[in-house]
Backbone as XML, in Angstrom:
<?xml version="1.0"?>
<chain id="A" units="angstrom">
  <residue number="1" name="MET">
    <atom name="N" x="28.603" y="68.067" z="158.880"/>
    <atom name="CA" x="28.636" y="68.579" z="157.540"/>
    <atom name="C" x="28.436" y="67.435" z="156.560"/>
  </residue>
  <residue number="2" name="SER">
    <atom name="N" x="27.724" y="67.690" z="155.489"/>
    <atom name="CA" x="27.459" y="66.677" z="154.467"/>
    <atom name="C" x="28.490" y="66.771" z="153.344"/>
  </residue>
  <residue number="3" name="TRP">
    <atom name="N" x="28.718" y="65.624" z="152.695"/>
    <atom name="CA" x="29.708" y="65.542" z="151.629"/>
    <atom name="C" x="29.137" y="64.776" z="150.448"/>
  </residue>
  <residue number="4" name="LEU">
    <atom name="N" x="29.703" y="64.995" z="149.282"/>
    <atom name="CA" x="29.409" y="64.204" z="148.091"/>
    <atom name="C" x="30.679" y="63.473" z="147.701"/>
  </residue>
  <residue number="5" name="GLN">
    <atom name="N" x="30.517" y="62.217" z="147.299"/>
    <atom name="CA" x="31.660" y="61.449" z="146.828"/>
    <atom name="C" x="31.444" y="61.114" z="145.361"/>
  </residue>
  <residue number="6" name="LEU">
    <atom name="N" x="32.496" y="61.247" z="144.588"/>
    <atom name="CA" x="32.488" y="60.823" z="143.199"/>
    <atom name="C" x="33.548" y="59.748" z="143.067"/>
  </residue>
  <residue number="7" name="ARG">
    <atom name="N" x="33.134" y="58.549" z="142.653"/>
    <atom name="CA" x="34.071" y="57.431" z="142.517"/>
    <atom name="C" x="34.279" y="57.104" z="141.055"/>
  </residue>
  <residue number="8" name="LEU">
    <atom name="N" x="35.542" y="56.937" z="140.686"/>
    <atom name="CA" x="35.918" y="56.596" z="139.320"/>
    <atom name="C" x="36.813" y="55.367" z="139.348"/>
  </residue>
  <residue number="9" name="ASP">
    <atom name="N" x="36.491" y="54.375" z="138.532"/>
    <atom name="CA" x="37.348" y="53.208" z="138.378"/>
    <atom name="C" x="38.195" y="53.421" z="137.127"/>
  </residue>
  <residue number="10" name="THR">
    <atom name="N" x="39.500" y="53.201" z="137.268"/>
    <atom name="CA" x="40.418" y="53.456" z="136.167"/>
    <atom name="C" x="41.593" y="52.500" z="136.247"/>
  </residue>
  <residue number="11" name="ASP">
    <atom name="N" x="42.467" y="52.618" z="135.272"/>
    <atom name="CA" x="43.721" y="51.880" z="135.267"/>
    <atom name="C" x="44.828" y="52.795" z="135.775"/>
  </residue>
  <residue number="12" name="LYS">
    <atom name="N" x="45.999" y="52.248" z="135.910"/>
    <atom name="CA" x="47.143" y="52.968" z="136.471"/>
    <atom name="C" x="47.523" y="54.212" z="135.667"/>
  </residue>
  <residue number="13" name="ALA">
    <atom name="N" x="47.566" y="54.096" z="134.341"/>
    <atom name="CA" x="48.083" y="55.180" z="133.490"/>
    <atom name="C" x="47.345" y="56.516" z="133.658"/>
  </residue>
  <residue number="14" name="PRO">
    <atom name="N" x="46.016" y="56.561" z="133.586"/>
    <atom name="CA" x="45.338" y="57.858" z="133.678"/>
    <atom name="C" x="45.065" y="58.330" z="135.106"/>
  </residue>
  <residue number="15" name="ALA">
    <atom name="N" x="45.489" y="57.600" z="136.111"/>
    <atom name="CA" x="45.127" y="57.920" z="137.497"/>
    <atom name="C" x="45.603" y="59.308" z="137.930"/>
  </residue>
  <residue number="16" name="ASP">
    <atom name="N" x="46.845" y="59.663" z="137.625"/>
    <atom name="CA" x="47.373" y="60.970" z="138.037"/>
    <atom name="C" x="46.590" y="62.112" z="137.406"/>
  </residue>
  <residue number="17" name="GLY">
    <atom name="N" x="46.296" y="61.995" z="136.116"/>
    <atom name="CA" x="45.540" y="63.036" z="135.427"/>
    <atom name="C" x="44.134" y="63.178" z="135.973"/>
  </residue>
  <residue number="18" name="LEU">
    <atom name="N" x="43.486" y="62.047" z="136.275"/>
    <atom name="CA" x="42.141" y="62.104" z="136.837"/>
    <atom name="C" x="42.156" y="62.701" z="138.239"/>
  </residue>
  <residue number="19" name="GLU">
    <atom name="N" x="43.183" y="62.377" z="139.014"/>
    <atom name="CA" x="43.309" y="62.964" z="140.348"/>
    <atom name="C" x="43.409" y="64.487" z="140.236"/>
  </residue>
  <residue number="20" name="ASP">
    <atom name="N" x="44.239" y="64.967" z="139.325"/>
    <atom name="CA" x="44.383" y="66.411" z="139.119"/>
    <atom name="C" x="43.069" y="67.050" z="138.685"/>
  </residue>
  <residue number="21" name="GLN">
    <atom name="N" x="42.329" y="66.378" z="137.808"/>
    <atom name="CA" x="41.052" y="66.915" z="137.337"/>
    <atom name="C" x="40.031" y="67.004" z="138.466"/>
  </residue>
  <residue number="22" name="LEU">
    <atom name="N" x="39.995" y="66.011" z="139.343"/>
    <atom name="CA" x="39.072" y="66.062" z="140.478"/>
    <atom name="C" x="39.421" y="67.230" z="141.399"/>
  </residue>
  <residue number="23" name="LEU">
    <atom name="N" x="40.700" y="67.427" z="141.662"/>
    <atom name="CA" x="41.117" y="68.537" z="142.521"/>
    <atom name="C" x="40.804" y="69.883" z="141.865"/>
  </residue>
  <residue number="24" name="THR">
    <atom name="N" x="41.020" y="69.987" z="140.564"/>
    <atom name="CA" x="40.705" y="71.212" z="139.836"/>
    <atom name="C" x="39.197" y="71.489" z="139.861"/>
  </residue>
  <residue number="25" name="ALA">
    <atom name="N" x="38.400" y="70.428" z="139.845"/>
    <atom name="CA" x="36.942" y="70.565" z="139.862"/>
    <atom name="C" x="36.394" y="70.897" z="141.257"/>
  </residue>
  <residue number="26" name="GLY">
    <atom name="N" x="37.273" y="70.972" z="142.262"/>
    <atom name="CA" x="36.837" y="71.377" z="143.585"/>
    <atom name="C" x="36.845" y="70.303" z="144.652"/>
  </residue>
  <residue number="27" name="ALA">
    <atom name="N" x="37.381" y="69.125" z="144.334"/>
    <atom name="CA" x="37.465" y="68.081" z="145.358"/>
    <atom name="C" x="38.371" y="68.555" z="146.489"/>
  </residue>
  <residue number="28" name="LEU">
    <atom name="N" x="37.934" y="68.319" z="147.711"/>
    <atom name="CA" x="38.739" y="68.681" z="148.876"/>
    <atom name="C" x="39.820" y="67.649" z="149.141"/>
  </residue>
  <residue number="29" name="SER">
    <atom name="N" x="39.562" y="66.416" z="148.714"/>
    <atom name="CA" x="40.562" y="65.356" z="148.819"/>
    <atom name="C" x="40.263" y="64.299" z="147.770"/>
  </residue>
  <residue number="30" name="VAL">
    <atom name="N" x="41.286" y="63.534" z="147.422"/>
    <atom name="CA" x="41.148" y="62.422" z="146.485"/>
    <atom name="C" x="41.873" y="61.225" z="147.092"/>
  </residue>
  <residue number="31" name="THR">
    <atom name="N" x="41.176" y="60.111" z="147.166"/>
    <atom name="CA" x="41.742" y="58.883" z="147.705"/>
    <atom name="C" x="41.903" y="57.870" z="146.586"/>
  </residue>
  <residue number="32" name="LEU">
    <atom name="N" x="43.053" y="57.208" z="146.528"/>
    <atom name="CA" x="43.295" y="56.144" z="145.565"/>
    <atom name="C" x="43.282" y="54.822" z="146.315"/>
  </residue>
  <residue number="33" name="GLU">
    <atom name="N" x="42.524" y="53.855" z="145.772"/>
    <atom name="CA" x="42.413" y="52.533" z="146.387"/>
    <atom name="C" x="42.645" y="51.446" z="145.348"/>
  </residue>
  <residue number="34" name="ASP">
    <atom name="N" x="43.084" y="50.304" z="145.808"/>
    <atom name="CA" x="43.191" y="49.113" z="144.973"/>
    <atom name="C" x="41.783" y="48.571" z="144.762"/>
  </residue>
  <residue number="35" name="ARG">
    <atom name="N" x="41.430" y="48.220" z="143.528"/>
    <atom name="CA" x="40.092" y="47.667" z="143.304"/>
    <atom name="C" x="40.119" y="46.202" z="142.888"/>
  </residue>
  <residue number="36" name="GLU">
    <atom name="N" x="41.314" y="45.574" z="142.931"/>
    <atom name="CA" x="41.398" y="44.164" z="142.550"/>
    <atom name="C" x="42.219" y="43.325" z="143.517"/>
  </residue>
  <residue number="37" name="ASP">
    <atom name="N" x="42.455" y="43.799" z="144.728"/>
    <atom name="CA" x="43.190" y="43.051" z="145.741"/>
    <atom name="C" x="44.602" y="42.672" z="145.294"/>
  </residue>
  <residue number="38" name="GLU">
    <atom name="N" x="45.295" y="43.638" z="144.692"/>
    <atom name="CA" x="46.674" y="43.436" z="144.243"/>
    <atom name="C" x="47.624" y="43.830" z="145.378"/>
  </residue>
  <residue number="39" name="SER">
    <atom name="N" x="48.565" y="42.989" z="145.669"/>
    <atom name="CA" x="49.532" y="43.275" z="146.734"/>
    <atom name="C" x="50.567" y="44.290" z="146.272"/>
  </residue>
  <residue number="40" name="LEU">
    <atom name="N" x="50.888" y="45.222" z="147.149"/>
    <atom name="CA" x="52.017" y="46.128" z="146.946"/>
    <atom name="C" x="52.939" y="45.936" z="148.134"/>
  </residue>
  <residue number="41" name="LEU">
    <atom name="N" x="54.151" y="45.506" z="147.860"/>
    <atom name="CA" x="55.098" y="45.278" z="148.936"/>
    <atom name="C" x="55.791" y="46.577" z="149.284"/>
  </residue>
  <residue number="42" name="GLU">
    <atom name="N" x="56.605" y="46.553" z="150.296"/>
    <atom name="CA" x="57.324" y="47.741" z="150.760"/>
    <atom name="C" x="58.080" y="48.385" z="149.600"/>
  </residue>
  <residue number="43" name="PRO">
    <atom name="N" x="57.726" y="49.639" z="149.242"/>
    <atom name="CA" x="58.428" y="50.288" z="148.126"/>
    <atom name="C" x="59.824" y="50.740" z="148.533"/>
  </residue>
  <residue number="44" name="GLY">
    <atom name="N" x="60.684" y="50.891" z="147.542"/>
    <atom name="CA" x="62.019" y="51.400" z="147.779"/>
    <atom name="C" x="61.984" y="52.894" z="148.060"/>
  </residue>
  <residue number="45" name="VAL">
    <atom name="N" x="63.085" y="53.440" z="148.491"/>
    <atom name="CA" x="63.190" y="54.865" z="148.796"/>
    <atom name="C" x="62.902" y="55.666" z="147.527"/>
  </residue>
  <residue number="46" name="GLY">
    <atom name="N" x="61.996" y="56.624" z="147.631"/>
    <atom name="CA" x="61.647" y="57.481" z="146.502"/>
    <atom name="C" x="60.653" y="56.876" z="145.528"/>
  </residue>
  <residue number="47" name="GLU">
    <atom name="N" x="60.191" y="55.658" z="145.777"/>
    <atom name="CA" x="59.221" y="55.005" z="144.887"/>
    <atom name="C" x="57.810" y="55.219" z="145.409"/>
  </residue>
  <residue number="48" name="THR">
    <atom name="N" x="56.889" y="55.422" z="144.496"/>
    <atom name="CA" x="55.465" y="55.527" z="144.842"/>
    <atom name="C" x="54.689" y="54.624" z="143.881"/>
  </residue>
  <residue number="49" name="PRO">
    <atom name="N" x="54.673" y="53.327" z="144.147"/>
    <atom name="CA" x="53.988" y="52.413" z="143.231"/>
    <atom name="C" x="52.473" y="52.548" z="143.324"/>
  </residue>
  <residue number="50" name="LEU">
    <atom name="N" x="51.801" y="52.252" z="142.219"/>
    <atom name="CA" x="50.339" y="52.235" z="142.186"/>
    <atom name="C" x="49.883" y="50.866" z="141.717"/>
  </residue>
  <residue number="51" name="TRP">
    <atom name="N" x="48.664" y="50.523" z="142.074"/>
    <atom name="CA" x="48.057" y="49.285" z="141.610"/>
    <atom name="C" x="47.735" y="49.412" z="140.128"/>
  </residue>
  <residue number="52" name="GLN">
    <atom name="N" x="47.502" y="48.294" z="139.472"/>
    <atom name="CA" x="47.119" y="48.300" z="138.053"/>
    <atom name="C" x="45.674" y="48.762" z="137.872"/>
  </residue>
  <residue number="53" name="ALA">
    <atom name="N" x="44.796" y="48.377" z="138.788"/>
    <atom name="CA" x="43.381" y="48.761" z="138.744"/>
    <atom name="C" x="43.088" y="49.623" z="139.971"/>
  </residue>
  <residue number="54" name="ILE">
    <atom name="N" x="42.634" y="50.847" z="139.733"/>
    <atom name="CA" x="42.511" y="51.835" z="140.806"/>
    <atom name="C" x="41.098" y="52.395" z="140.872"/>
  </residue>
  <residue number="55" name="ARG">
    <atom name="N" x="40.651" y="52.682" z="142.088"/>
    <atom name="CA" x="39.410" y="53.426" z="142.324"/>
    <atom name="C" x="39.793" y="54.756" z="142.953"/>
  </residue>
  <residue number="56" name="LEU">
    <atom name="N" x="39.411" y="55.849" z="142.291"/>
    <atom name="CA" x="39.627" y="57.193" z="142.828"/>
    <atom name="C" x="38.320" y="57.660" z="143.440"/>
  </residue>
  <residue number="57" name="THR">
    <atom name="N" x="38.395" y="58.244" z="144.613"/>
    <atom name="CA" x="37.223" y="58.817" z="145.268"/>
    <atom name="C" x="37.516" y="60.275" z="145.571"/>
  </residue>
  <residue number="58" name="GLY">
    <atom name="N" x="36.732" y="61.154" z="144.946"/>
    <atom name="CA" x="36.847" y="62.587" z="145.208"/>
    <atom name="C" x="35.796" y="62.999" z="146.224"/>
  </residue>
  <residue number="59" name="LEU">
    <atom name="N" x="36.206" y="63.755" z="147.218"/>
    <atom name="CA" x="35.309" y="64.229" z="148.266"/>
    <atom name="C" x="35.012" y="65.707" z="148.025"/>
  </residue>
  <residue number="60" name="PHE">
    <atom name="N" x="33.723" y="66.015" z="147.850"/>
    <atom name="CA" x="33.281" y="67.378" z="147.531"/>
    <atom name="C" x="32.337" y="67.874" z="148.606"/>
  </residue>
  <residue number="61" name="PRO">
    <atom name="N" x="32.275" y="69.199" z="148.829"/>
    <atom name="CA" x="31.260" y="69.747" z="149.729"/>
    <atom name="C" x="29.877" y="69.425" z="149.193"/>
  </residue>
  <residue number="62" name="ALA">
    <atom name="N" x="28.895" y="69.295" z="150.072"/>
    <atom name="CA" x="27.539" y="68.910" z="149.674"/>
    <atom name="C" x="26.913" y="69.921" z="148.720"/>
  </residue>
  <residue number="63" name="ASP">
    <atom name="N" x="27.313" y="71.168" z="148.786"/>
    <atom name="CA" x="26.711" y="72.181" z="147.926"/>
    <atom name="C" x="27.493" y="72.398" z="146.624"/>
  </residue>
  <residue number="64" name="ALA">
    <atom name="N" x="28.433" y="71.502" z="146.299"/>
    <atom name="CA" x="29.216" y="71.623" z="145.078"/>
    <atom name="C" x="28.326" y="71.412" z="143.859"/>
  </residue>
  <residue number="65" name="ASP">
    <atom name="N" x="28.573" y="72.157" z="142.804"/>
    <atom name="CA" x="27.854" y="72.012" z="141.539"/>
    <atom name="C" x="28.461" y="70.809" z="140.799"/>
  </residue>
  <residue number="66" name="MET">
    <atom name="N" x="27.782" y="69.686" z="140.787"/>
    <atom name="CA" x="28.326" y="68.468" z="140.208"/>
    <atom name="C" x="28.143" y="68.403" z="138.691"/>
  </residue>
  <residue number="67" name="ASP">
    <atom name="N" x="27.544" y="69.404" z="138.099"/>
    <atom name="CA" x="27.438" y="69.429" z="136.633"/>
    <atom name="C" x="28.775" y="69.787" z="136.059"/>
  </residue>
</chain>
């Protein structure tokens, strides 16, 4: 099966909202990655730290309307 990827580079603050928008637009999954090689050490219980500079990748079916 073929897929389309949409990659967005962003900062930490808007990452959650952009992730939600990609999912609402039909993304089957969204991956968040570090885009500046920033270390994240073992988080504490209940913590979900994010990098300061993030790359979001939304995975869409190949026949998705990307307009």
